[in-house]
N, CA, C and O atoms as CSV, one atom per row, in Angstrom:
chain,resi,resn,atom,element,x,y,z
A,1,UNK,N,N,3.779,5.829,-7.869
A,1,UNK,CA,C,3.592,5.202,-6.578
A,1,UNK,C,C,4.083,6.181,-5.520
A,1,UNK,O,O,5.240,6.600,-5.533
A,2,UNK,N,N,3.205,6.533,-4.622
A,2,UNK,CA,C,3.571,7.462,-3.559
A,2,UNK,C,C,4.250,6.720,-2.418
A,2,UNK,O,O,3.811,5.651,-1.995
A,3,UNK,N,N,5.310,7.306,-1.943
A,3,UNK,CA,C,5.987,6.752,-0.779
A,3,UNK,C,C,5.228,7.197,0.459
A,3,UNK,O,O,4.435,8.137,0.405
A,4,UNK,N,N,5.469,6.531,1.558
A,4,UNK,CA,C,4.773,6.913,2.774
A,4,UNK,C,C,5.719,7.592,3.745
A,4,UNK,O,O,6.939,7.494,3.617
A,5,UNK,N,N,5.145,8.279,4.712
A,5,UNK,CA,C,5.896,9.128,5.629
A,5,UNK,C,C,7.028,8.422,6.358
A,5,UNK,O,O,8.068,9.029,6.611
A,6,UNK,N,N,6.846,7.154,6.700
A,6,UNK,CA,C,7.840,6.439,7.488
A,6,UNK,C,C,9.187,6.309,6.781
A,6,UNK,O,O,10.196,6.029,7.427
A,7,UNK,N,N,9.216,6.509,5.470
A,7,UNK,CA,C,10.460,6.376,4.721
A,7,UNK,C,C,11.389,7.572,4.917
A,7,UNK,O,O,12.577,7.484,4.607
A,8,UNK,N,N,10.874,8.668,5.419
A,8,UNK,CA,C,11.641,9.908,5.474
A,8,UNK,C,C,12.093,10.257,6.883
A,8,UNK,O,O,11.458,9.894,7.873
A,9,UNK,N,N,13.212,10.975,6.943
A,9,UNK,CA,C,13.783,11.401,8.221
A,9,UNK,C,C,12.889,12.410,8.938
A,9,UNK,O,O,12.818,12.418,10.167
A,10,UNK,N,N,12.211,13.256,8.174
A,10,UNK,CA,C,11.379,14.288,8.789
A,10,UNK,C,C,10.228,14.627,7.851
A,10,UNK,O,O,10.240,14.273,6.672
A,11,UNK,N,N,9.253,15.309,8.389
A,11,UNK,CA,C,8.120,15.775,7.599
A,11,UNK,C,C,8.116,17.296,7.612
A,11,UNK,O,O,8.587,17.868,8.595
A,12,UNK,N,N,7.629,17.983,6.609
A,12,UNK,CA,C,7.193,17.398,5.343
A,12,UNK,C,C,8.372,16.788,4.602
A,12,UNK,O,O,9.508,17.235,4.763
A,13,UNK,N,N,8.110,15.777,3.798
A,13,UNK,CA,C,9.201,15.024,3.206
A,13,UNK,C,C,9.739,15.583,1.905
A,13,UNK,O,O,10.628,14.978,1.306
A,14,UNK,N,N,9.235,16.706,1.453
A,14,UNK,CA,C,9.812,17.333,0.261
A,14,UNK,C,C,11.253,17.730,0.581
A,14,UNK,O,O,11.489,18.621,1.397
A,15,UNK,N,N,12.197,17.077,-0.053
A,15,UNK,CA,C,13.603,17.362,0.168
A,15,UNK,C,C,14.212,16.648,1.360
A,15,UNK,O,O,15.410,16.783,1.606
A,16,UNK,N,N,13.422,15.895,2.104
A,16,UNK,CA,C,13.939,15.186,3.283
A,16,UNK,C,C,14.689,13.930,2.847
A,16,UNK,O,O,14.407,13.353,1.796
A,17,UNK,N,N,15.638,13.526,3.663
A,17,UNK,CA,C,16.429,12.326,3.371
A,17,UNK,C,C,15.613,11.066,3.661
A,17,UNK,O,O,14.759,11.041,4.546
A,18,UNK,N,N,15.905,10.029,2.888
A,18,UNK,CA,C,15.297,8.720,3.113
A,18,UNK,C,C,15.989,8.089,4.319
A,18,UNK,O,O,17.214,8.139,4.428
A,19,UNK,N,N,15.213,7.501,5.217
A,19,UNK,CA,C,15.802,6.836,6.376
A,19,UNK,C,C,16.701,5.698,5.899
A,19,UNK,O,O,16.422,5.055,4.887
A,20,UNK,N,N,17.767,5.463,6.629
A,20,UNK,CA,C,18.800,4.518,6.204
A,20,UNK,C,C,18.244,3.134,5.870
A,20,UNK,O,O,18.625,2.550,4.855
A,21,UNK,N,N,17.368,2.611,6.691
A,21,UNK,CA,C,16.878,1.254,6.449
A,21,UNK,C,C,15.914,1.167,5.262
A,21,UNK,O,O,15.527,0.064,4.876
A,22,UNK,N,N,15.520,2.291,4.680
A,22,UNK,CA,C,14.681,2.300,3.478
A,22,UNK,C,C,15.472,2.598,2.205
A,22,UNK,O,O,14.900,2.549,1.117
A,23,UNK,N,N,16.739,2.900,2.300
A,23,UNK,CA,C,17.480,3.372,1.137
A,23,UNK,C,C,17.547,2.354,0.000
A,23,UNK,O,O,17.330,2.720,-1.155
A,24,UNK,N,N,17.838,1.101,0.293
A,24,UNK,CA,C,17.898,0.090,-0.781
A,24,UNK,C,C,16.526,-0.113,-1.408
A,24,UNK,O,O,16.404,-0.258,-2.625
A,25,UNK,N,N,15.508,-0.120,-0.578
A,25,UNK,CA,C,14.149,-0.278,-1.102
A,25,UNK,C,C,13.768,0.922,-1.966
A,25,UNK,O,O,13.145,0.757,-3.015
A,26,UNK,N,N,14.134,2.114,-1.539
A,26,UNK,CA,C,13.850,3.321,-2.309
A,26,UNK,C,C,14.528,3.272,-3.677
A,26,UNK,O,O,13.942,3.686,-4.677
A,27,UNK,N,N,15.759,2.767,-3.722
A,27,UNK,CA,C,16.467,2.631,-5.003
A,27,UNK,C,C,15.733,1.654,-5.917
A,27,UNK,O,O,15.584,1.908,-7.112
A,28,UNK,N,N,15.278,0.541,-5.356
A,28,UNK,CA,C,14.525,-0.443,-6.146
A,28,UNK,C,C,13.216,0.169,-6.638
A,28,UNK,O,O,12.858,0.025,-7.807
A,29,UNK,N,N,12.505,0.852,-5.743
A,29,UNK,CA,C,11.211,1.433,-6.085
A,29,UNK,C,C,11.343,2.474,-7.194
A,29,UNK,O,O,10.471,2.573,-8.058
A,30,UNK,N,N,12.416,3.241,-7.176
A,30,UNK,CA,C,12.636,4.269,-8.198
A,30,UNK,C,C,12.791,3.659,-9.589
A,30,UNK,O,O,12.519,4.326,-10.587
A,31,UNK,N,N,13.222,2.409,-9.670
A,31,UNK,CA,C,13.423,1.734,-10.957
A,31,UNK,C,C,12.148,1.086,-11.493
A,31,UNK,O,O,12.116,0.645,-12.642
A,32,UNK,N,N,11.108,1.024,-10.679
A,32,UNK,CA,C,9.875,0.356,-11.092
A,32,UNK,C,C,8.993,1.305,-11.896
A,32,UNK,O,O,8.759,2.446,-11.498
A,33,UNK,N,N,8.519,0.822,-13.014
A,33,UNK,CA,C,7.612,1.627,-13.837
A,33,UNK,C,C,6.259,1.741,-13.133
A,33,UNK,O,O,5.795,0.770,-12.536
A,34,UNK,N,N,5.624,2.907,-13.195
A,34,UNK,CA,C,4.307,3.060,-12.562
A,34,UNK,C,C,3.294,2.027,-13.057
A,34,UNK,O,O,2.450,1.567,-12.289
A,35,UNK,N,N,3.378,1.664,-14.338
A,35,UNK,CA,C,2.444,0.677,-14.888
A,35,UNK,C,C,2.616,-0.682,-14.212
A,35,UNK,O,O,1.639,-1.388,-13.962
A,36,UNK,N,N,3.861,-1.038,-13.921
A,36,UNK,CA,C,4.137,-2.318,-13.263
A,36,UNK,C,C,3.570,-2.309,-11.845
A,36,UNK,O,O,2.947,-3.279,-11.414
A,37,UNK,N,N,3.787,-1.220,-11.130
A,37,UNK,CA,C,3.288,-1.139,-9.757
A,37,UNK,C,C,1.758,-1.135,-9.735
A,37,UNK,O,O,1.151,-1.757,-8.863
A,38,UNK,N,N,1.137,-0.444,-10.679
A,38,UNK,CA,C,-0.328,-0.456,-10.761
A,38,UNK,C,C,-0.837,-1.853,-11.077
A,38,UNK,O,O,-1.846,-2.291,-10.524
A,39,UNK,N,N,-0.142,-2.550,-11.964
A,39,UNK,CA,C,-0.521,-3.917,-12.301
A,39,UNK,C,C,-0.418,-4.824,-11.078
A,39,UNK,O,O,-1.280,-5.675,-10.858
A,40,UNK,N,N,0.626,-4.647,-10.291
A,40,UNK,CA,C,0.794,-5.461,-9.078
A,40,UNK,C,C,-0.301,-5.168,-8.066
A,40,UNK,O,O,-0.797,-6.079,-7.402
A,41,UNK,N,N,-0.682,-3.898,-7.946
A,41,UNK,CA,C,-1.772,-3.539,-7.033
A,41,UNK,C,C,-3.077,-4.184,-7.500
A,41,UNK,O,O,-3.818,-4.747,-6.693
A,42,UNK,N,N,-3.356,-4.102,-8.797
A,42,UNK,CA,C,-4.577,-4.706,-9.332
A,42,UNK,C,C,-4.580,-6.218,-9.113
A,42,UNK,O,O,-5.612,-6.798,-8.775
A,43,UNK,N,N,-3.423,-6.853,-9.306
A,43,UNK,CA,C,-3.320,-8.295,-9.087
A,43,UNK,C,C,-3.583,-8.643,-7.619
A,43,UNK,O,O,-4.290,-9.605,-7.320
A,44,UNK,N,N,-3.012,-7.859,-6.715
A,44,UNK,CA,C,-3.233,-8.098,-5.286
A,44,UNK,C,C,-4.709,-7.928,-4.937
A,44,UNK,O,O,-5.259,-8.726,-4.179
A,45,UNK,N,N,-5.353,-6.898,-5.481
A,45,UNK,CA,C,-6.776,-6.682,-5.210
A,45,UNK,C,C,-7.612,-7.839,-5.734
A,45,UNK,O,O,-8.559,-8.268,-5.075
A,46,UNK,N,N,-7.270,-8.352,-6.923
A,46,UNK,CA,C,-7.998,-9.484,-7.489
A,46,UNK,C,C,-7.860,-10.715,-6.586
A,46,UNK,O,O,-8.838,-11.418,-6.328
A,47,UNK,N,N,-6.649,-10.965,-6.113
A,47,UNK,CA,C,-6.416,-12.112,-5.225
A,47,UNK,C,C,-7.178,-11.926,-3.918
A,47,UNK,O,O,-7.781,-12.875,-3.416
A,48,UNK,N,N,-7.158,-10.722,-3.363
A,48,UNK,CA,C,-7.893,-10.458,-2.124
A,48,UNK,C,C,-9.380,-10.748,-2.320
A,48,UNK,O,O,-10.010,-11.366,-1.462
A,49,UNK,N,N,-9.940,-10.306,-3.440
A,49,UNK,CA,C,-11.367,-10.556,-3.701
A,49,UNK,C,C,-11.636,-12.049,-3.869
A,49,UNK,O,O,-12.614,-12.570,-3.332
A,50,UNK,N,N,-10.774,-12.737,-4.612
A,50,UNK,CA,C,-10.967,-14.167,-4.863
A,50,UNK,C,C,-10.892,-14.971,-3.569
A,50,UNK,O,O,-11.676,-15.897,-3.362
A,51,UNK,N,N,-9.954,-14.616,-2.706
A,51,UNK,CA,C,-9.759,-15.342,-1.457
A,51,UNK,C,C,-10.778,-14.908,-0.404
A,51,UNK,O,O,-11.033,-15.632,0.558
A,52,UNK,N,N,-11.353,-13.734,-0.590
A,52,UNK,CA,C,-12.365,-13.261,0.349
A,52,UNK,C,C,-11.823,-12.397,1.464
A,52,UNK,O,O,-12.376,-12.383,2.564
A,53,UNK,N,N,-10.753,-11.679,1.198
A,53,UNK,CA,C,-10.189,-10.777,2.205
A,53,UNK,C,C,-10.937,-9.449,2.081
A,53,UNK,O,O,-10.400,-8.443,1.618
A,54,UNK,N,N,-12.186,-9.488,2.509
A,54,UNK,CA,C,-13.076,-8.338,2.393
A,54,UNK,C,C,-13.865,-8.177,3.687
A,54,UNK,O,O,-13.808,-9.020,4.583
A,55,UNK,N,N,-14.590,-7.087,3.760
A,55,UNK,CA,C,-15.517,-6.899,4.870
A,55,UNK,C,C,-16.785,-6.263,4.320
A,55,UNK,O,O,-16.756,-5.565,3.306
A,56,UNK,N,N,-17.884,-6.509,4.992
A,56,UNK,CA,C,-19.172,-5.974,4.556
A,56,UNK,C,C,-19.393,-4.603,5.178
A,56,UNK,O,O,-19.072,-4.368,6.343
A,57,UNK,N,N,-19.948,-3.706,4.375
A,57,UNK,CA,C,-20.313,-2.382,4.864
A,57,UNK,C,C,-21.830,-2.376,4.978
A,57,UNK,O,O,-22.541,-2.298,3.976
A,58,UNK,N,N,-22.308,-2.457,6.195
A,58,UNK,CA,C,-23.749,-2.501,6.414
A,58,UNK,C,C,-24.322,-1.100,6.319
A,58,UNK,O,O,-23.728,-0.133,6.798
A,59,UNK,N,N,-25.468,-1.009,5.705
A,59,UNK,CA,C,-26.099,0.292,5.500
A,59,UNK,C,C,-25.825,0.819,4.107
A,59,UNK,O,O,-26.670,1.501,3.527
A,60,UNK,N,N,-24.655,0.513,3.560
A,60,UNK,CA,C,-24.339,0.906,2.182
A,60,UNK,C,C,-24.850,-0.201,1.269
A,60,UNK,O,O,-24.568,-1.377,1.502
A,61,UNK,N,N,-25.581,0.157,0.255
A,61,UNK,CA,C,-26.161,-0.833,-0.656
A,61,UNK,C,C,-25.602,-0.643,-2.057
A,61,UNK,O,O,-25.334,0.476,-2.494
A,62,UNK,N,N,-25.431,-1.771,-2.755
A,62,UNK,CA,C,-25.026,-1.667,-4.152
A,62,UNK,C,C,-26.274,-1.705,-5.033
A,62,UNK,O,O,-27.391,-1.580,-4.530
A,63,UNK,N,N,-26.092,-1.878,-6.343
A,63,UNK,CA,C,-27.200,-1.785,-7.297
A,63,UNK,C,C,-28.335,-2.767,-7.020
A,63,UNK,O,O,-29.503,-2.426,-7.206
A,64,UNK,N,N,-28.009,-3.977,-6.579
A,64,UNK,CA,C,-29.068,-4.972,-6.368
A,64,UNK,C,C,-29.649,-4.935,-4.954
A,64,UNK,O,O,-30.460,-5.790,-4.597
A,65,UNK,N,N,-29.243,-3.957,-4.151
A,65,UNK,CA,C,-29.812,-3.800,-2.821
A,65,UNK,C,C,-29.119,-4.589,-1.732
A,65,UNK,O,O,-29.504,-4.505,-0.566
A,66,UNK,N,N,-28.096,-5.359,-2.097
A,66,UNK,CA,C,-27.381,-6.110,-1.068
A,66,UNK,C,C,-26.269,-5.246,-0.470
A,66,UNK,O,O,-25.950,-4.179,-0.994
A,67,UNK,N,N,-25.697,-5.712,0.609
A,67,UNK,CA,C,-24.614,-4.976,1.263
A,67,UNK,C,C,-23.387,-4.881,0.377
A,67,UNK,O,O,-23.214,-5.672,-0.550
A,68,UNK,N,N,-22.555,-3.927,0.663
A,68,UNK,CA,C,-21.359,-3.694,-0.130
A,68,UNK,C,C,-20.168,-4.411,0.486
A,68,UNK,O,O,-19.923,-4.297,1.687
A,69,UNK,N,N,-19.432,-5.144,-0.329
A,69,UNK,CA,C,-18.193,-5.789,0.100
A,69,UNK,C,C,-17.029,-4.886,-0.288
A,69,UNK,O,O,-16.956,-4.402,-1.417
A,70,UNK,N,N,-16.131,-4.667,0.648
A,70,UNK,CA,C,-14.946,-3.850,0.375
A,70,UNK,C,C,-13.703,-4.634,0.751
A,70,UNK,O,O,-13.732,-5.509,1.617
A,71,UNK,N,N,-12.610,-4.298,0.079
A,71,UNK,CA,C,-11.334,-4.936,0.390
A,71,UNK,C,C,-10.791,-4.439,1.719
A,71,UNK,O,O,-10.973,-3.277,2.082
A,72,UNK,N,N,-10.128,-5.324,2.434
A,72,UNK,CA,C,-9.392,-4.911,3.622
A,72,UNK,C,C,-8.289,-3.967,3.130
A,72,UNK,O,O,-7.576,-4.313,2.189
A,73,UNK,N,N,-8.131,-2.799,3.730
A,73,UNK,CA,C,-7.073,-1.882,3.281
A,73,UNK,C,C,-5.689,-2.520,3.419
A,73,UNK,O,O,-5.400,-3.206,4.400
A,74,UNK,N,N,-4.858,-2.284,2.438
A,74,UNK,CA,C,-3.497,-2.812,2.476
A,74,UNK,C,C,-2.575,-1.862,1.727
A,74,UNK,O,O,-3.018,-1.065,0.900
A,75,UNK,N,N,-1.295,-1.961,2.028
A,75,UNK,CA,C,-0.279,-1.168,1.340
A,75,UNK,C,C,0.557,-2.085,0.471
A,75,UNK,O,O,1.013,-3.137,0.918
A,76,UNK,N,N,0.753,-1.686,-0.753
A,76,UNK,CA,C,1.631,-2.435,-1.640
A,76,UNK,C,C,3.087,-2.273,-1.202
A,76,UNK,O,O,3.906,-3.170,-1.402
A,77,UNK,N,N,3.396,-1.134,-0.608
A,77,UNK,CA,C,4.753,-0.872,-0.131
A,77,UNK,C,C,4.880,-1.356,1.315
A,77,UNK,O,O,4.051,-1.014,2.159
A,78,UNK,N,N,5.905,-2.141,1.597
A,78,UNK,CA,C,6.047,-2.667,2.959
A,78,UNK,C,C,6.571,-1.625,3.941
A,78,UNK,O,O,7.273,-0.688,3.559
A,79,UNK,N,N,6.226,-1.799,5.181
A,79,UNK,CA,C,6.827,-1.012,6.257
A,79,UNK,C,C,8.063,-1.784,6.705
A,79,UNK,O,O,7.983,-2.978,6.992
A,80,UNK,N,N,9.183,-1.117,6.764
A,80,UNK,CA,C,10.427,-1.761,7.186
A,80,UNK,C,C,10.764,-1.226,8.571
A,80,UNK,O,O,10.935,-0.022,8.761
A,81,UNK,N,N,10.854,-2.129,9.522
A,81,UNK,CA,C,11.142,-1.734,10.899
A,81,UNK,C,C,12.521,-2.271,11.261
A,81,UNK,O,O,12.718,-3.485,11.313
A,82,UNK,N,N,13.476,-1.379,11.511
A,82,UNK,CA,C,14.812,-1.856,11.883
A,82,UNK,C,C,14.785,-2.501,13.268
A,82,UNK,O,O,13.908,-2.212,14.082
A,83,UNK,N,N,15.741,-3.365,13.519
A,83,UNK,CA,C,15.784,-4.122,14.774
A,83,UNK,C,C,15.777,-3.214,16.000
A,83,UNK,O,O,15.122,-3.532,16.992
A,84,UNK,N,N,16.488,-2.099,15.951
A,84,UNK,CA,C,16.559,-1.240,17.140
A,84,UNK,C,C,15.235,-0.538,17.448
A,84,UNK,O,O,15.046,-0.045,18.559
A,85,UNK,N,N,14.314,-0.486,16.473
A,85,UNK,CA,C,12.994,0.100,16.716
A,85,UNK,C,C,11.964,-0.966,17.066
A,85,UNK,O,O,10.891,-0.645,17.576
A,86,UNK,N,N,12.273,-2.204,16.802
A,86,UNK,CA,C,11.339,-3.300,17.031
A,86,UNK,C,C,11.273,-3.557,18.484
A,86,UNK,O,O,10.542,-4.446,18.921
C-alpha cells in the first residue's frame, strides 16, 4: 500500500519524516498485511458497484456497445487534517 504525499514533512518523501498527525496511523498501516489492504480495497470497490457509486464514460464502449461505467475515484487511506490546518 503506497502512502500519499500529505503524510510526509517534505517531498520527495524518500527518507522524509512522517507528519506528526499521521504518525499513529502510519504505525497502524505498517502492521497491515498487503493482502488485507488489497482485500479491503476490493471489498470497497464491490460495495461501490453494488450501491451505484459510479459514473458513465460517454464515448467509451464496452464489449456489448453500451457506455462504460467506472467507479468514482477514492482513497482507501484517509486524509487526516489537523485542527490548526482546518
